[in-house]
N, C-alpha and C positions, 0 to 999 in steps of 0.2 A: 786389608779392613779398614787400617786407620785412616787411610785417604778417603774411603766410603764414607765413614764416620764423619770425618772433617767436613766433606761436601754436603753431606746432610745437615750438619749444624750451620754451615754458611746459608744454606738453602731455606731453611725452616724456622731459624732462630727468632727472626723478626715477626712471624705471622701471627704472633697472640693479638686478640684484641684487647683494648685495655679495660680495667675493671673500673666501674664509677666509683666516686668519690663517697656517694651514700646511695642506700635503696630507698631513700625517703625523696620523695619528687616535690621539685620545687618550680613553681611558674613563674618566679622572677626572673626577669632578663639583666643581664649586665653587659656594660659597654667595653669593658678591659677583660683581660685573660684573668682566669683564677691565680690567687697568689701561690698555689701550691700545684706544680706539674705533678700530677699523679700517675701520667702515663704517656707515652710518646704518640701514638696513633694506634687507630682500631687495627690496622692491619699494615706492616711495612712491607717492603720489597723481597722479591725473590732476584738472583742475578739473571743476567742477560741470558737468553738462550736463542735468540733470532741469529740466523746464520747468513744472512746476505747482505750485512752492513752494519756499519758502526752506530746508527742512530736512526730513528724514526723519521718518516717523512713529515712535510707540513700539512696542516689541515687547510681542505677548502673551505671558503666561506661564501662563495658564490653559487647561485643555483637557479635554474628556470626550467619550465616545463617537465617538473618531475611529478609523480603520482603522488597526489597530497591525500588521497583516501587512506583511512587508518590515521590520520594526523589530527592535531587540533591548534588551531590557531591562537597564540597567546598573544593579547595585546600589550604591548610594552608600557613601562610605567617605571617610577623609582621606587625603590624598597631599601629596608634595612638589611643586609645580610651579615650572617655570622652567627657564633654560638648562641645558645637558646636556653640552657638550662643549667643545673649543677652538675649535670653529665658532660657539659662542654668541655672540649680539650683545648690546650694553649693553642694550636695552630687553627682554632675556630675564632679566634678574636685578634683584635678587637672588632667588634661590630662596625660596619661602616655604610655609607649611602652609595647606592648603585644604581644606574639608570640602563635598562635594556630595551631596544627595539624590538617592533613585532617580529615574531617567529612562529614557526610550525614546529610540533614536537610529535613523536609516535605516541598512540594512546597507552601502547604497552611495550613491553621489552621485544626486541627481535627475538623470534621464536626458531626453533629447529627447522620448522617447515619452511620459513622464509630464507634461512641459511642456507639449507639444502637448494633451494633454487639458485641462488647466488653461485654454490658450488658446481650445480649442473651446469650453468652457463658459462663458468669461466675455467673449471678445472683447478680452482684455488686450493692450495694446501696450507692448513695452519700452522703456526708456530709449534704447537704440541705435536704435530706429526713429522716434524724435522727433527733430526740429530743434532743436539747442540754443537755448536763449533766452538772448540777451546780457545782459540785466538779471539774470537769475539767475546766469549764467556768472561776472560780474566780480565778485560777492560773494565769490568764493572765489581771487581774483586781487589781487596788490599794487595799492594806488590807483595811478591813472593810467595803468594797461595799456592800451595801445590796442585799440580794437574790430578783430577780424581782418576779412579780406575776406569777403563774402557767400559766395563759393565754398568756403569753409571751415567756416563754419556751417551745415553740412548733416548729416543724420542719418548716423551712420557710428560706426564701432567700431574698437579697435586690434586688429591682426593681426601676429602673429609672421612676418617675412619674413627669413629666414637670408640673409646675404651669401655670396658664391660664394668668398670667401678669408678666411684668419686676419684679424682685425681686433683693435684694443685693445677691452678689456672697459671702458673708461672712458665710452663713447658708446653709449647704447642707441638713439640715432636711426638707428644703423646697420640694426638689426635689429627695429625696431617700425615700423609705417606706420599712419596714420590713413585707413583705407578705407571711402569712402562707400558705403553698401549692405551694409556687413558687419553682421551681427546674428546672434542665435540660430537663425534659419533658413538663414542664409548665413554659416557661421563662417569661411571663407577670403575671403569678398567676394560680390558680387553674383552671379557665375557660379558658386558653388559651392551645393550643397544638402544635405539630410540623409539622401538616398537610401541605405540601407545603415547609417545612422548612429542608427538609432532607439533603440539601447541605449548610446549613447556619452553621457557627461554633457553636460548643457546648459551653453552657455558664452555669452560676451557678455551675462551679465546682471548688473546692477547689485544692490545691496544692496536697494533698494526693489523691484527685480522679485523677488528671493528672498523678501521679506517678504509680498509679494502673493501669491506661490504658497502659503506657508505657511499664511497666514490662510485661503486658500480650502480647504486640506487639512484645517483644524482643527487644526494643528501651529504650531511656533515655529522660528526658529533656535536652535541650542544655544547656551549661554554659552561664552565662551572657556575657562573652566575645566572645563565639561562635555565640551567636546571633547577637551581634552588628558588628561582622566581617561580618557575612552573609548579613545582611540589608545594610552595607555600599556597597556592591556588586562590590568592587574593585575600588570605586570611592574614591579618596583622598580628603579630606575635604569636603565632601558633606555634607549637613544639614540635608537633606531628602532622603530616598530610590530612588528618582526620579532624585536628583541632587540639584540645590539651588533655583530652582523658588518657590515662594511663592505658597502655596497651594490654594490660592484664585486667581491666575491667571492661564489662559489658561483652558484647558479642565479638568474635574474631575480626580484627581490623587489617591484619596484614599477616603474611607468612614469616614468623620468626620462630624463635627457640620457645618451647613451653616445657618447663621442668629444669634440672640441675644440669648446667653445662659442665661438661661436653657428654656424659654419659648417659642422660636419661630425658629423652623427649618424648612428652605424653602425647604429641599430636592433636591437642585441643583445636589447634587451628585448622586441622583437617589433613595437612601434609607434614610428615617430619624431615622431609628434604625439600627441594624445589617444587613448586606447585605449577600448574598451567596458568597462563595468564589470565586475568580479569575474573580471578575467584573470589575477589574482595571488591567492597564498595569502592567506586573512585573517589579522588578528591573533588572539591567544588568545581575544577576545571574539566572534569571528565576523563582524568589520566589514572591508569591503573597501577598498581604496584610502584608507586614512588616511595613507600617504604616496604621493606623486607624483600623477601623471594631471593633476587640476586644483586649482588654490587653493580653499579653501571659505569663504564668508562665515560668520562667527558674529555673535551679535547686539551685543557691546562695542562700544563707542566705543574710540578709540584715544589714549592719552596716552603720552609716552615714560616717565613717572616713576610708571606705576601701580603696577607691581610692589614699589616702594619704599614706597609708600603701605599696600600690603597687609602687606609686611614689618613694618611700624612698628605696626600694629594687631593683629599676634599672630594667631591662628588666624581666617581668615576663611570664613564659613559660605555657601555658594551666591553666591559674588561675581558681580555683574551687570556689571561693568566701571565705570569713572568716569562721572560725571554729564554729562559733555561732552568733546567731542573739542579735543585741543590738540597739535600737532607744532610745535616750534619751527623746523623746517626748511622748513615750509610752513603758517604759522600762520594764514592764511585758508581753508585747505582743511578741511573736515569729513571725518573719516577713521574708517572701521571696520575691525576686525581681520580678517584672513583667515588660515586655517592649512593646513597640510599639505603645501605644496611643489606642484609642477607638472611636465609634461613636459620643461620647460626647467631644472629644478634639477641640479645635479651638485656633487660635492665640489670640482671644480676651481673653481667659481664661488659658489655660494651655499649648498649644501647644505640646502636649504628642505624636504627631506623627512624632517628630525629631528623628533622629538615636540615638542621644544620651539620651534622655530623659528616665528616671527611675520611677519607682514606687514602694513604698514598701506596703506590704499587709500580714494581718496574713494568715498564711499558711493553715488555716482551714475555710476560707472565701470564699464563692461563691457569685459573682455578676452577674447581667445580661448584663455585658459588659467585662467579663474575661473569657478567654480560653486558648489554649494553642497549640504548635506543637510539634514534636517529633525530635529526633536526634539519630545518629547512629555513632560511632568512625569508621573509616575507617581503616581496617586491613591491614597493610603491609604485601606483598608477600615477 
């Protein structure tokens, strides 16, 4: 039992979204990180679960003759990347100048229907469907960590399970559960299925799973810079993909948390959990769900000081992210960046639906609020 508890703590302790510094909105933008670090990141990683190697493969950046239907051409330009309001966290700063080239990006997140076609064609098995390999798992844990009990090392994934009462926001173990049998086909656990959810975003996919789909489709994951540029939609200094109006004002703008997190969601936006794609108005470039619904994998490794490196280098053209992962809070875990927020985000808690919001997640981790969309480099004639 002690080992099981220890493993659960290792697995979940870093999952909490950070609380905002203030619930009062500010539209002022800053060029340096806040003086006070009130939180580490919206979500940190889980230990490695992938059983077939010591690290993820490299991202493919070349593509030709792929199906571009369902994608939007984004004309490249320079923009200011980084934190955007009082909710900004230290790793979103400093703001820095970036230039991206033309690229295509999916109008919406990859759906269960699309992922099913990939699995049917290839027989692919996702990370969450594979029993964790302890020899690989322990490489991302502190030296001396005890091996968990065998009944813990089973094919499983993380499922949001809300408590029935208000709770402290300091302990994510209260609302996340390690559920055997949870995976992309069974998003809430083994008794759930995808009937009627064919057009919902696929979830419980690791970064490696997303990469495998992209490779099959002849595409790739967007870089973090491409993702943010697309989310901004050509709007200067916009805090959200829809502009600067608070998410709680006016008509529903995205699928986020409505009510007291994590125990009460009123469902004012129409969906207490994930929503089908394209349920809310697109941003000015015609892209749906760039805020809320599910977090989206991008290609970049995560390091806490990467934006500082970019700032020191002046204008950065087509940044690919750091060459390796390093998070001082979990130095043994290999982390990739996710963007966009999810149905669990609110201004009360993490404000993860901001354009500049970032999350750091172990590359081999799946959750029921994490998915992805694809990109393609535009070929100049």
